[in-house]
Structures are given as structure tokens and as C-alpha cells.
C-alpha positions as CSV (number, residue, x, y, z in Angstrom):
1,M,-23.9,82.3,-26.3
2,N,-22.1,82.6,-23.0
3,L,-19.2,80.3,-22.3
4,L,-19.9,77.4,-20.1
5,S,-17.7,76.8,-17.1
6,V,-15.7,73.6,-17.1
7,S,-17.7,72.1,-14.2
8,E,-21.1,72.9,-15.8
9,A,-20.0,71.5,-19.1
10,R,-18.7,68.4,-17.4
11,E,-21.9,67.9,-15.5
12,R,-24.0,68.2,-18.6
13,I,-21.9,65.7,-20.4
14,L,-21.7,63.1,-17.7
15,K,-25.4,62.8,-17.3
16,H,-25.6,61.2,-20.8
17,F,-23.2,58.4,-19.9
18,P,-24.8,55.8,-17.6
19,P,-22.9,52.5,-17.1
20,L,-23.2,50.0,-19.9
21,D,-24.5,46.4,-19.7
22,S,-22.4,43.5,-18.4
23,Q,-20.6,40.6,-20.0
24,E,-18.8,37.6,-18.6
25,V,-15.1,37.2,-19.2
26,S,-12.5,34.6,-18.3
27,L,-9.9,35.4,-15.6
28,E,-7.3,35.6,-18.3
29,N,-9.1,38.5,-19.9
30,A,-10.2,40.3,-16.7
31,L,-7.3,42.6,-16.2
32,G,-8.3,46.3,-16.5
33,R,-12.0,45.5,-16.7
34,V,-14.5,47.0,-14.3
35,L,-16.5,44.7,-12.0
36,F,-20.2,44.6,-12.6
37,E,-20.9,42.9,-9.3
38,N,-19.6,42.7,-5.7
39,I,-17.3,39.7,-5.0
40,S,-17.5,38.0,-1.6
41,T,-15.4,35.1,-0.5
42,S,-17.1,31.7,-0.1
43,I,-14.3,30.4,2.1
44,D,-12.0,31.4,4.9
45,L,-8.5,32.4,3.8
46,P,-6.2,30.8,4.6
47,S,-8.6,27.9,4.5
48,F,-6.5,26.1,7.1
49,S,-3.8,27.2,9.7
50,N,-0.4,26.8,8.2
51,S,3.3,27.5,8.8
52,G,4.8,30.9,7.9
53,M,8.3,29.5,8.0
54,D,10.4,26.4,7.3
55,G,10.9,24.8,10.8
56,F,9.2,22.7,13.4
57,A,5.6,22.8,14.5
58,V,5.5,22.4,18.3
59,R,3.5,23.2,21.5
60,A,4.6,26.5,23.1
61,A,4.3,25.0,26.5
62,D,6.9,22.4,25.7
63,I,9.6,24.9,24.9
64,S,8.8,27.6,27.5
65,Q,12.2,27.0,29.2
66,A,14.3,26.7,26.0
67,A,17.5,28.8,25.9
68,A,20.7,28.9,23.9
69,H,22.7,27.5,26.8
70,L,20.0,25.0,27.8
71,P,18.0,23.7,24.7
72,V,14.9,21.7,25.0
73,E,14.8,18.4,23.1
74,L,11.6,17.2,21.3
75,M,11.1,14.0,19.4
76,V,10.4,14.5,15.7
77,V,7.3,12.4,14.9
78,M,6.1,13.9,11.6
79,D,7.5,15.4,8.4
80,I,4.9,17.7,6.8
81,P,5.6,19.0,3.3
82,A,3.4,21.7,1.7
83,G,0.3,20.2,0.2
84,A,0.0,17.4,2.7
85,A,-2.6,17.0,5.4
86,P,-1.2,15.6,8.7
87,K,-3.2,12.7,10.0
88,Q,-1.9,12.4,13.6
89,V,-2.2,14.7,16.6
90,L,1.0,16.3,17.9
91,G,1.4,15.3,21.5
92,A,3.4,16.7,24.5
93,G,7.2,16.5,24.0
94,E,6.8,16.1,20.2
95,A,7.7,18.1,17.1
96,A,6.8,18.0,13.4
97,R,9.2,19.1,10.7
98,I,7.1,21.5,8.6
99,M,7.6,23.5,5.4
100,T,6.3,27.0,4.6
101,G,2.6,26.9,3.8
102,A,2.1,23.4,5.1
103,M,-0.9,22.6,7.3
104,L,-0.4,22.8,11.0
105,P,-1.0,19.5,12.7
106,E,-3.6,19.3,15.4
107,G,-2.0,19.9,18.8
108,A,0.7,22.3,17.6
109,D,0.2,26.0,18.3
110,C,3.4,27.7,17.1
111,I,6.4,27.3,14.7
112,I,10.1,27.3,15.6
113,P,12.2,28.4,12.5
114,L,15.0,26.1,11.5
115,E,17.7,28.6,12.5
116,N,16.5,28.3,16.1
117,T,17.2,24.6,16.2
118,D,20.2,22.3,15.7
119,R,18.8,21.3,12.3
120,D,19.5,24.6,10.6
121,G,20.2,23.9,6.9
122,Q,19.4,20.2,7.1
123,S,16.9,19.0,4.5
124,S,15.6,16.1,6.5
125,A,14.1,16.0,9.9
126,L,15.2,12.4,10.5
127,L,12.0,11.0,12.0
128,G,12.3,9.3,15.3
129,R,15.3,11.4,16.4
130,P,15.2,14.4,18.7
131,V,15.6,18.1,17.7
132,K,17.1,20.7,20.0
133,I,15.2,23.9,20.4
134,F,17.2,27.0,21.4
135,H,14.5,29.6,21.8
136,T,11.0,30.0,23.2
137,A,8.0,30.9,21.2
138,S,4.5,32.2,22.0
139,I,1.3,30.7,20.9
140,G,0.5,31.6,17.3
141,E,4.1,32.6,16.4
142,Y,4.9,32.1,12.7
143,V,1.4,30.6,12.3
144,R,-0.9,31.8,9.5
145,T,-4.2,31.1,11.2
146,K,-7.4,30.0,9.4
147,G,-9.4,33.1,8.3
148,Q,-6.5,35.4,9.1
149,D,-6.7,37.2,5.7
150,M,-10.5,37.0,5.2
151,I,-13.5,35.2,6.5
152,Q,-16.3,33.5,4.6
153,G,-18.9,35.9,3.4
154,Q,-16.6,38.9,3.5
155,L,-16.9,41.5,0.7
156,V,-13.4,41.6,-0.9
157,L,-13.9,43.4,-4.3
158,E,-16.6,46.0,-4.9
159,R,-18.6,46.7,-8.0
160,G,-17.1,49.6,-10.0
161,R,-13.5,48.5,-9.3
162,R,-11.1,48.3,-12.2
163,L,-9.3,45.0,-11.8
164,E,-5.6,45.1,-11.1
165,P,-3.2,42.1,-11.4
166,Q,-3.5,41.5,-7.6
167,D,-7.3,41.4,-8.0
168,V,-7.0,38.8,-10.7
169,G,-4.8,36.7,-8.4
170,L,-7.3,37.0,-5.6
171,L,-10.2,35.9,-7.9
172,A,-8.1,32.8,-8.8
173,T,-7.5,32.2,-5.0
174,L,-11.2,32.2,-4.5
175,G,-11.8,29.7,-7.3
176,I,-13.5,32.2,-9.6
177,V,-12.5,31.7,-13.2
178,K,-15.2,33.8,-14.9
179,V,-16.3,37.2,-13.7
180,K,-19.0,39.7,-14.7
181,V,-17.6,43.0,-15.9
182,I,-19.0,46.1,-17.7
183,R,-18.8,46.0,-21.4
184,R,-16.0,48.1,-22.9
185,P,-17.3,51.4,-24.4
186,R,-17.1,51.4,-28.2
187,V,-15.9,54.8,-29.6
188,A,-15.8,55.9,-33.2
189,I,-13.3,58.7,-34.0
190,L,-12.8,60.7,-37.1
191,S,-10.8,63.8,-38.1
192,S,-11.7,66.5,-40.6
193,G,-9.7,68.9,-42.7
194,D,-8.2,69.1,-46.2
195,E,-4.8,70.0,-44.6
196,I,-4.5,66.6,-42.8
197,I,-2.5,63.8,-44.4
198,P,-1.5,60.3,-43.1
199,P,1.7,60.1,-41.0
200,D,3.6,58.2,-43.7
201,A,2.7,60.7,-46.5
202,P,5.4,63.2,-47.7
203,L,5.0,66.5,-45.9
204,E,3.9,69.1,-48.4
205,P,3.5,72.8,-48.0
206,G,0.4,73.7,-46.0
207,K,-0.2,70.1,-44.9
208,I,0.0,68.6,-41.4
209,R,0.3,64.9,-40.4
210,D,-2.7,63.3,-38.6
211,S,-1.5,63.1,-35.0
212,N,-4.9,63.6,-33.3
213,S,-6.6,60.4,-34.4
214,Y,-3.6,58.3,-33.3
215,M,-3.3,60.2,-30.0
216,V,-7.0,60.1,-29.2
217,S,-7.1,56.4,-30.2
218,A,-4.4,55.7,-27.7
219,L,-6.2,57.7,-25.0
220,I,-9.4,55.7,-25.6
221,T,-7.5,52.4,-25.3
222,Q,-5.8,53.6,-22.2
223,A,-9.2,54.5,-20.7
224,G,-10.5,51.0,-21.4
225,G,-12.5,51.7,-24.6
226,E,-12.6,50.0,-28.0
227,V,-11.7,52.2,-30.9
228,L,-13.3,52.4,-34.3
229,R,-11.1,54.7,-36.5
230,L,-13.0,56.1,-39.5
231,G,-10.3,58.1,-41.0
232,V,-10.1,61.8,-42.2
233,A,-13.0,63.6,-43.9
234,H,-12.4,66.4,-46.4
235,D,-13.9,69.8,-45.7
236,L,-17.2,68.9,-47.3
237,L,-20.5,68.5,-45.6
238,E,-21.2,65.3,-47.4
239,A,-17.9,63.7,-46.5
240,I,-18.3,64.4,-42.8
241,R,-22.0,63.3,-42.9
242,D,-20.9,60.0,-44.5
243,L,-18.4,59.2,-41.7
244,L,-20.9,60.1,-39.0
245,D,-23.4,57.8,-40.6
246,Q,-20.8,55.0,-40.6
247,A,-20.2,55.6,-36.9
248,A,-24.0,55.4,-36.2
249,S,-24.3,52.2,-38.2
250,Y,-21.8,50.4,-36.0
251,S,-24.0,51.2,-32.9
252,V,-21.1,52.8,-31.0
253,D,-21.4,54.3,-27.6
254,L,-19.7,57.6,-28.4
255,I,-18.6,59.5,-31.5
256,I,-15.5,61.8,-31.3
257,T,-14.4,64.2,-34.0
258,S,-11.3,66.2,-34.2
259,A,-12.1,69.3,-36.1
260,G,-9.8,70.8,-38.7
261,V,-7.8,73.9,-37.8
262,S,-10.1,76.2,-40.0
263,V,-13.3,77.6,-38.8
264,G,-15.0,76.3,-41.9
265,A,-14.1,72.8,-41.1
266,F,-15.6,73.1,-37.7
267,D,-18.7,74.6,-39.1
268,F,-19.2,71.6,-41.4
269,V,-19.0,69.2,-38.5
270,R,-21.5,71.3,-36.6
271,A,-23.8,71.5,-39.6
272,A,-23.6,67.7,-40.2
273,V,-24.3,66.9,-36.5
274,E,-27.3,69.3,-36.4
275,E,-28.8,67.7,-39.5
276,N,-29.4,64.4,-37.7
277,G,-29.0,65.4,-34.0
278,Q,-28.2,68.4,-31.9
279,L,-25.5,70.3,-30.1
280,E,-25.9,71.3,-26.5
281,F,-22.9,73.5,-26.5
282,W,-19.8,74.3,-28.5
283,R,-17.6,76.6,-26.3
284,V,-16.2,76.1,-22.8
285,N,-14.4,78.7,-20.7
286,M,-11.1,76.8,-20.6
287,R,-7.6,77.0,-21.9
288,P,-6.6,75.2,-24.0
289,G,-9.7,73.7,-25.6
290,K,-12.3,76.5,-25.7
291,P,-13.9,75.3,-29.0
292,L,-15.2,72.0,-27.6
293,S,-18.6,70.8,-28.6
294,F,-21.1,68.2,-27.2
295,G,-24.3,66.9,-28.4
296,S,-25.7,63.8,-30.1
297,Y,-25.9,62.3,-33.6
298,K,-28.8,59.9,-34.3
299,G,-29.1,59.4,-30.6
300,I,-25.4,58.7,-30.0
301,P,-23.5,61.0,-27.7
302,F,-21.0,63.2,-29.7
303,V,-17.9,65.1,-28.6
304,G,-16.1,67.5,-30.9
305,L,-12.6,68.0,-29.8
306,P,-10.6,71.0,-31.0
307,G,-8.1,70.5,-33.8
308,N,-5.0,71.6,-32.0
309,P,-3.4,68.5,-30.5
310,V,-2.8,69.9,-27.0
311,S,-6.4,71.2,-26.9
312,A,-7.7,67.8,-28.1
313,Y,-5.6,66.1,-25.4
314,V,-6.8,68.4,-22.6
315,G,-10.4,68.2,-23.8
316,F,-10.2,64.4,-23.7
317,E,-8.8,64.4,-20.1
318,V,-11.3,66.9,-18.8
319,F,-14.4,65.5,-20.4
320,V,-14.0,62.3,-22.4
321,R,-12.0,60.2,-19.9
322,P,-14.6,60.7,-17.1
323,A,-17.4,59.9,-19.6
324,L,-15.7,56.7,-20.6
325,G,-15.2,55.9,-16.9
326,S,-18.9,56.4,-16.3
327,L,-19.8,54.2,-19.2
328,S,-17.4,51.6,-17.8
329,G,-19.1,51.7,-14.5
330,L,-16.2,53.0,-12.5
331,S,-17.2,54.0,-9.0
332,N,-15.0,57.1,-9.2
333,V,-14.3,59.0,-12.4
334,E,-12.5,61.9,-10.8
335,H,-8.8,62.6,-11.6
336,P,-6.6,62.2,-8.5
337,V,-5.4,65.7,-7.5
338,T,-1.8,66.3,-6.3
339,R,-0.8,69.6,-4.7
340,V,2.4,71.0,-6.0
341,R,4.5,74.2,-5.4
342,L,5.2,76.6,-8.2
343,G,8.9,76.9,-9.0
344,E,8.3,79.9,-11.2
345,P,5.5,82.5,-11.6
346,I,2.8,81.7,-14.1
347,E,0.4,83.8,-16.2
348,S,-3.0,82.9,-17.5
349,D,-5.9,84.8,-19.2
350,G,-8.6,84.2,-16.6
351,R,-10.0,81.1,-18.1
352,E,-9.7,77.8,-16.2
353,S,-6.3,76.7,-17.5
354,Y,-4.5,73.4,-17.8
355,L,-0.8,74.1,-18.1
356,R,1.8,71.5,-19.1
357,A,4.4,71.2,-16.4
358,S,7.4,69.3,-15.3
359,L,7.4,68.2,-11.7
360,K,10.7,67.9,-9.8
361,H,11.5,66.9,-6.2
362,E,13.4,69.6,-4.5
363,N,14.2,69.8,-0.7
364,G,11.4,67.3,0.1
365,Q,8.8,69.2,-1.9
366,T,7.2,68.6,-5.3
367,V,8.0,71.7,-7.4
368,A,6.4,72.5,-10.8
369,Y,8.0,74.3,-13.8
370,L,6.3,75.0,-17.1
371,A,7.2,72.5,-19.8
372,S,8.2,74.6,-22.8
373,H,5.8,77.2,-24.2
374,Q,2.1,76.7,-23.8
375,G,0.9,77.0,-27.4
376,S,-2.0,74.6,-28.1
377,G,-0.2,73.2,-31.1
378,N,3.0,72.3,-29.2
379,L,2.5,68.6,-28.8
380,F,6.2,68.2,-27.8
381,S,5.4,70.1,-24.6
382,L,3.1,67.3,-23.6
383,V,5.9,64.8,-24.1
384,L,8.2,67.0,-21.8
385,A,5.4,67.3,-19.2
386,N,4.5,64.9,-16.4
387,A,1.6,67.0,-15.0
388,L,-1.1,69.4,-15.9
389,L,-1.4,72.4,-13.5
390,I,-4.9,73.6,-12.9
391,V,-5.3,77.4,-12.7
392,P,-8.8,78.3,-11.5
393,S,-11.1,80.5,-13.5
394,G,-10.6,84.2,-12.8
395,V,-7.0,83.8,-11.9
396,K,-4.5,85.6,-14.2
397,S,-1.3,85.2,-12.3
398,L,0.3,83.2,-9.6
399,P,3.6,83.9,-7.9
400,I,6.5,81.5,-7.3
401,G,6.0,79.3,-4.2
402,V,2.2,79.1,-4.3
403,E,0.6,75.7,-4.0
404,I,-1.7,74.6,-6.8
405,D,-3.7,71.5,-7.9
406,S,-2.3,69.3,-10.6
407,W,-3.1,66.1,-12.4
408,L,-0.2,63.7,-12.9
409,L,0.5,62.4,-16.4
410,G,1.9,58.9,-16.7
411,S,4.4,57.8,-14.0
412,C,5.9,60.7,-12.0
């Protein structure tokens, strides 16, 4: 069987992951969820013209001649705190003491900040007494006009958007306390291999601790999925079949296995899947992560990640994260690409490669250096890295100074 290209494998995988159905959640539980529907505002925002400063609401025409050496005096006729609705009209020669966010009275068309008056620092406007204005102001100055931010009927949040904290705040502003979102994907994961032991078990000769299921669980959670961890299966067809059957019984949306390091363990997973399903492919022209498989088990999509931890990580980022994004209804499942400059020459073997790198800012440029050696078992190199460099298929070497695509990992 010929090796599939990364793009072809990804295309074949993604067509099996249409968006899931919706559910309604409260605003408190909306963070990180993906909108199922467009959100439009039913009101203008601001819903009334209000002051952008603590100061005085006035008519611009009344203070057109104001100057530091020749202030204009206006009579203070109102004191308007935030939350109050002024009931009288501001007439010629009058001013209203006003707080930030308070409603502009009818007749006023601009705001004079406190520091431009003789009341700077005073907490009371002293109704019925004049205030001296030392500066002019234009119509609309320091006024947040009605509908300035958005107008009634305007589309403000689109279907397929993952809700950020500011989005949640906007929904609250619009009076929306429940929102329709895409259901979280449910993902079952299991590992296989007689050599794998729990993290808290004593490390014996020939054994390795189970890092993959914890790492992949964390990746699924980070991607917005719900994790069902089924544990580690021995290198027996019956044991692997039993865990796959458990996954199917829970009606999950995706099954992920992390194969053992031996070929035999991988063969058992493959045999178990093909008993009650099918494999579309099991090798991809990439580094690391060549032995990646995809198919279905009892009608549920199945991804078999490689056993080496870096290969499992890269396989997840290249194929599984976009699939979960598609299930979640994200409008864009592509990794953001950042161009970086190589700080050292790199070698590859001609496969599309994802190399762990450390990005540094030097002389106004983002420069990439390899993070430790690139062995697929070197999980520590991922800890040291903050980016994956993407070397295209067919390229075996790149000199220092060349620009290359990268995916950022975490915060960079």
C-alpha cells in the first residue's frame, strides 16, 4: 500500500466528522463552547446616549467662547448619577452635573470633563450655583451616542465561533442568559501494550509508564471534547476487542487508540477493528507519526495513534484536533500558520515533517532553533518546544536563514 500524503489523509478523515447536534447551555457554562446559531442584537447599544466622562452635560453653542482667561459660567440645574433618567430638558445657559455612563439629558449635546471646570475634584455640583467652563467643546465630544457600538438587528456573533470571555460578556449585555451551542464531542481513548504500566507504579525493567493516555486526554479536553478513558489493554486480541466494545456501548463520537511500541500490539488493534469495522488506511507519509490508522468500529470513527509519544502528539494535532473542531461546528479548523526564519540548518528524510522547535525573537525577527533531538520518543523535547516547524514533503534539507511555516504551541 502506498503512503498517503498528509493532505489526502486529512481530507479523507474530515469528511467523516460533520457537526454534532445542538444543546442549550446557561451563560455561566458557555465559555469555550461553539455557537450553533447566529446572534443578532435586538437593541441598539448603547441603548441611550450617555456620558463618557465625569463632568457636565452642556450645549456646545453655550461654551463656544470659553477660554482659560475668560471662562463661561453656566447654571447647574441637574445632578445626574449613573442609572438615573433625567426628567427635564437642558436649556440655554444651563449645565447638568453628570457621571460616567449616565444618560445625557435632552438638550445637551456634549460633555465638559471636570478638569476643564472650576469644580475639578468636587463631589457635588451644588445645584443652583454656576460652574465656570474653561474650554470649548464640539458637538458629540465625550458622548457615547445611542447605537454607537451596534444597531438593532446587527449580526454580532456568528455560528461556528468558539465563545471567548468577551463574547460571554456581550451575550449578557444583550440580555441572553441561555445560548444554543454544539454538543461537546465524546471521545473514548485506550492504550495497548504489555509494557505499559500506570504512572504511579514502580518502574521495572522493560516497562514504561502510560504517558500517552494522559497526554491525549489533555489534548482532547483542550480541544473542547469530553474524555472517556478506558485504560490499557494487554497485547491480546480479546482484551483490545473488549475495550473497543465498551467504547461503542457508550455511543461515543470517536474512538482513539494509542498502539503499543511493538508491531504485534499494533496488529492486534488492527485485527480487532477489522472484525467489527474497517480501516481506510494505516500509514501516512509524515514524520513523526507514519503508522497512523483511520477507520471505523461498529460505525464509530476510529483513529489509531502511534505509540511513541511525540508521534501521538503530532498525529493528534494534524488529524484529530481538526476532526474534533469539525464535530464541534467550528467555522475554521485550520491551524494558524506563522512564518519563522531558521536559526540553524535542518535535515529531514523527505517526508512531510513536523519538527519541534524553540522560537526566539532576534533583531526584530522570529527565529527558530530545534528543541533537543527529534526522536519520536523524546517527550521532553515537546516540553522545550513552543512551535512545530513544517517541512514540506520532498524536502531533505533547509539552510540557515530560510523562512518556513510553523504552528505555535501554547503561548509564544
